[in-house]
Each structure stands twice: as C-alpha cells, then as structure tokens.
C-alpha positions in Angstrom: -18.3 41.1 86.3 -14.6 40.4 85.6 -15.6 37.3 83.6 -18.1 39.4 81.6 -15.4 41.9 80.8 -13.0 39.1 79.7 -15.7 37.5 77.6 -16.6 40.9 76.0 -12.9 41.5 75.2 -12.6 38.0 73.5 -15.7 38.7 71.4 -14.2 42.0 70.3 -10.9 40.4 69.3 -12.7 37.7 67.3 -14.8 40.3 65.5 -11.7 42.5 64.6 -9.8 39.4 63.4 -12.8 38.4 61.2 -12.7 41.8 59.6 -9.0 41.5 58.8 -9.4 38.0 57.5 -12.3 39.0 55.3 -10.3 42.0 53.9 -7.2 39.8 53.2 -9.4 37.3 51.3 -10.7 40.2 49.1 -7.1 41.2 48.3 -5.7 37.7 47.6 -4.3 37.2 44.1 -6.0 34.8 41.7 -3.4 32.2 42.2 -4.3 32.0 45.9 -8.0 32.2 45.6 -10.0 29.2 46.8 -12.7 28.2 44.4 -16.3 27.5 45.6 -16.0 24.0 47.0 -17.9 20.9 45.8 -19.0 18.4 48.4 -17.2 15.1 48.9 -20.2 13.3 47.7 -20.1 15.2 44.4 -16.4 14.7 43.9 -16.7 11.0 44.6 -19.3 10.5 41.8 -18.1 8.6 38.7 -20.2 10.7 36.4 -20.1 14.5 36.2 -22.8 15.9 38.4 -25.0 18.8 37.3 -24.0 22.0 39.1 -25.3 25.1 37.3 -22.7 27.7 36.3 -23.6 31.2 37.5 -24.5 33.7 34.8 -21.6 35.9 35.7 -19.2 33.0 35.1 -20.9 32.1 31.8 -20.3 35.6 30.6 -16.7 35.6 31.6 -16.0 32.2 29.9 -17.4 33.5 26.6 -15.5 36.8 27.0 -12.2 34.9 27.6 -12.7 32.9 24.5 -13.6 36.0 22.5 -16.6 34.2 21.0 -18.0 35.7 17.8 -20.5 34.8 15.0 -17.7 32.8 13.3 -17.3 30.3 16.1 -18.7 26.9 16.8 -18.9 26.4 20.6 -19.1 23.0 22.2 -20.1 22.8 25.8 -19.3 19.5 27.4 -21.7 18.6 30.2 -24.1 21.4 29.0 -26.7 21.0 31.7 -29.7 23.2 31.0 -28.0 24.7 28.0 -27.3 28.1 29.4 -23.8 28.5 28.0 -24.6 27.3 24.5 -27.6 29.6 24.4 -25.6 32.6 25.5 -23.0 31.8 22.8 -25.8 31.7 20.2 -27.0 35.1 21.3 -23.5 36.3 20.3 -24.1 34.9 16.8 -22.1 31.7 17.3 -23.3 28.2 16.5 -23.5 25.9 19.6 -23.5 22.3 20.5 -24.3 21.0 24.0 -23.3 17.5 25.0 -25.2 16.1 27.9 -26.0 12.6 29.3 -29.1 13.5 31.3 -32.2 13.1 29.2 -34.2 15.5 31.2 -31.6 18.3 30.9 -31.3 17.7 27.1 -35.1 18.2 26.8 -35.0 21.3 29.1 -32.1 22.7 27.0 -34.1 22.5 23.8 -37.0 24.2 25.4 -34.8 26.9 26.8 -33.3 27.5 23.3 -36.8 27.9 21.8 -37.7 30.4 24.5 -34.5 32.3 23.9 -35.1 32.5 20.2 -31.9 30.7 19.2 -33.2 27.3 18.2 -31.8 27.5 14.7 -28.2 28.0 16.0 -27.9 25.4 18.6 -28.1 21.6 19.0 -28.3 19.5 22.1 -27.2 15.9 22.0 -27.6 13.1 24.6 -24.2 11.5 24.4 -21.0 10.5 26.2 -18.5 13.4 25.8 -15.7 10.9 25.3 -17.5 9.5 22.3 -18.2 13.0 20.8 -16.3 14.2 17.7 -14.9 17.6 18.9 -13.1 18.5 15.6 -15.8 20.9 14.4 -15.4 23.1 17.5 -13.4 26.4 17.5 -14.3 26.8 21.2 -14.8 24.2 23.9 -16.2 25.0 27.3 -16.0 22.7 30.4 -17.3 22.4 33.9 -16.2 18.9 34.7 -14.6 17.1 37.6 -10.7 17.3 37.9 -10.2 13.7 36.9 -12.5 14.1 33.9 -10.5 17.1 32.7 -7.3 15.0 32.9 -8.9 12.0 31.0 -10.0 14.4 28.3 -6.7 16.3 28.1 -5.0 14.0 25.5 -8.0 14.4 23.2 -8.1 18.2 23.5 -4.4 18.4 22.7 -5.0 16.6 19.4 -7.5 19.2 18.3 -6.7 21.8 15.6 -4.1 24.2 16.9 -5.7 27.5 17.8 -8.9 25.8 19.3 -9.8 27.7 22.5 -10.6 26.0 25.7 -12.3 27.5 28.8 -12.8 25.6 32.0 -14.9 26.6 35.0 -13.2 25.9 38.3 -10.8 23.1 37.4 -7.5 23.2 35.5 -5.5 20.7 33.5 -2.7 20.1 36.1 0.7 20.2 34.2 -0.9 21.9 31.2 -0.8 25.4 32.7 -3.5 27.9 31.5 -2.7 30.8 29.2 -4.9 33.0 31.3 -6.8 32.7 34.6 -9.6 34.9 35.8 -11.4 35.2 39.1 -15.2 35.8 39.1 -16.7 36.8 42.4 -20.4 35.7 42.7 -21.8 36.8 46.0 -19.4 35.5 48.7 -17.9 32.8 46.5 -15.0 33.0 44.1 -15.1 31.1 40.8 -11.9 30.4 38.8 -12.0 30.4 35.0 -9.1 28.9 33.0 -8.3 29.6 29.4 -6.0 27.7 27.0 -5.2 27.8 23.3 -4.4 24.3 21.8 -0.8 24.5 20.7 0.7 23.1 17.5 3.3 20.4 17.8 6.6 22.0 17.1 9.2 19.8 18.7 12.0 18.7 16.4 14.6 20.0 14.0 13.6 22.6 11.4 15.9 23.7 8.6 15.9 26.4 5.9 18.2 28.6 3.8 18.2 32.4 4.0 20.2 34.9 1.9 22.9 37.1 3.4 25.3 39.6 2.0 27.9 36.9 1.5 25.4 34.3 0.0 22.9 31.8 1.4 23.3 30.4 4.9 21.8 27.3 6.4 19.7 27.7 9.5 18.8 24.9 11.9 16.2 25.4 14.6 16.1 22.9 17.4 12.9 23.0 19.5 11.6 21.2 22.6 8.1 21.6 23.9 6.0 21.1 27.0 2.5 22.0 26.0 2.6 25.7 24.9 6.0 26.3 26.5 8.9 26.2 24.0 12.6 26.5 24.2 15.5 25.8 21.9 18.5 26.9 19.9 19.2 28.3 16.4 22.4 27.2 14.6 23.8 29.4 11.8 26.8 27.7 10.3 29.0 26.8 13.4 27.3 29.4 15.6 24.7 28.2 18.1 22.4 30.9 19.6 19.9 30.3 22.4 16.3 31.4 21.7 14.8 34.1 23.9 11.1 35.3 24.2 9.9 32.0 22.6 6.1 32.0 22.4 3.7 29.4 21.0 0.0 30.4 20.6 -2.0 28.0 18.6 -0.4 27.7 15.2 1.7 30.9 15.7 5.4 30.7 16.8 7.6 33.6 17.6 11.1 33.8 19.1 14.2 36.1 19.2 17.9 35.6 19.0 20.6 38.1 20.0 24.3 37.8 19.1 27.4 40.0 18.8 28.7 40.3 15.2 32.0 42.3 14.8 31.2 44.2 18.0 27.6 45.0 17.0 24.6 43.5 18.7 22.4 41.9 16.1 18.9 40.7 16.9 16.6 38.6 14.8 12.9 38.5 15.6 11.2 35.5 14.0 7.4 35.1 13.5 5.8 32.3 11.7 2.7 30.2 11.1 2.9 26.4 11.6 1.3 24.1 9.1 2.1 20.5 10.0 5.8 20.1 9.1 6.3 23.6 7.7 6.7 27.1 9.3 6.4 30.2 7.1 6.7 33.8 8.2 9.0 36.8 8.4 12.1 37.7 10.4 13.1 41.3 11.4 16.9 41.8 11.4 18.2 44.4 13.7 21.7 46.0 13.7 23.5 48.3 11.4 21.4 47.1 8.4 17.8 46.6 9.8 15.6 44.8 7.3 12.8 42.2 7.0 13.1 38.8 5.2 10.8 35.9 4.6 11.6 32.4 6.0 10.2 29.0 5.3 11.4 26.1 7.4 10.8 22.4 7.0 10.8 19.9 9.8 13.5 17.3 9.4 12.8 15.1 12.4 
C-alpha cells in the first residue's frame, strides 16, 4: 500500500511538472523557441529534401515580405508550388525553382487548378545556376548549409530585395525581423531580411551655412545592414547615432553643442551606387530642412 501511495505521488508530480513545462514553452520568446526538428537523415543529405511548408507558414512568409501585384516572387526549392501559387493569388508574378521533375510537373498542374497559370512559371533547375536578379522577393526553405552557400549571391542582389526563410537563418547576417508561427504543437520560425546597399567608405559633400559653404565628410563602416561611423564638419568629428540601413535607404543622426545650444541633424537619403541624395533636418535655434548629395570618394 505504501509503495502504491509513493508511486501515485510520483505520477502526480510528473503530471504537474509537465503542465508547468508546457506553459513555459508557450510563453517562451521567439529567440528561445525551438523550431520543428528535421531528422539527422534529412540534415545529412547533400541535396535539399522536400518537406512541405504548412499553409500557415506560407501565409506568414508572404505577409512578412508584404507581397503585392507589383512583385516578382522566386521560391527556391519550390516543391509542389504552394508558395508561388499563393503569391500569384495576391496578384504577384512567381517563379518556382525545383530539381525534382515530379514536383515540377505537380506544381504546374496545381497552378492550373488554382487558376493562376498565366502568372507563374516552374523551372527544373539548380538554384545556384538560376538568375535571381528579376526577383523583388525571394523565399527559402533550404538546409542551413545551403543558406550560407547562397548568402554571397543574395547580398549581391539589388538593394531592397526582400528575403524570407522558413526555419533557418543566415548565421552572422542577422534578420531584420523574426516571427514565430505555431502549427499544432510545433513552432516554425520565419526570418525576414532586406538586402542592404553597400555603403562602406568615405562620402563627401558641401552644404551651405550662414557663414558660407562647409565641407562634410561621412565615414561609414558596415556589417551587413548594421552601420556605424562619424561625420566630420571642418575640424569637428561627430559620432553618428540611430544609424539605419534598409535596402537603399540610409538614415542617421548627429548631436553636438554649438555655443551652448544642442544642435541635431537628422539625415535621410537614398543610395544609388556611389551617390547618396536626400534631405537633412537641422534642429536648434534655427530649425530648417536642406538637401544633401554626397559622393563616395573611397
């Protein structure tokens, strides 16, 4: 009888512990969520295996990329075509890249059934041999090592191209946004990036002031979309704050004390290769807005 009581007590403890563990898992932040696992056999494969993306995840991926009728969506490892087809239903044009002949045929049949045949194309091709430059949005559900192999190519795409990956990130290239999608009992992570422009280097321009034109020199360093640097105005060197690079858009702020008054400058500009053009809001006793056009010197 005593053994039965002890056994019953242990069962109760395990049950209570399981409830608390389950509740903690529901409250865990996205950064700590464990994605639905792939088997060791799948991870060991040289080619990307076909594992269908749940409908809820497809929806979230397209939402994160803000897909519209103006987009061209490329899905790398497109499987049965579900993501490309859903993008086409939003009015976008879509291209699915897939190595499996059977899945390419199935995708084309699915597109016909969905009534979007005229807006999609499925090609049987190695994704590493595919020209991705027409894409405005690229979606991925590949293995971690394949993401890393593809990363240099993605970084060379037109600044502003949006990337969405199901389950796997890009290591040092941190995502701009991460979302958790719960499908049944399994969490699915969705990562979002915007391809950044290359802004590292020295940029110079002149800007008029009350006492005449002054020479500005902007020194920028960059790690993917993370930017830092300094702005030199004459012999004054000011550290940048709130620097943000999103695609081909750059913004940053400087703060300095001039004759006892705090003066802020908020710069916003669009990058076009070796030029940045935009506006700067000057704050202080004489708040105003001016245009600026910088050229890269090195």
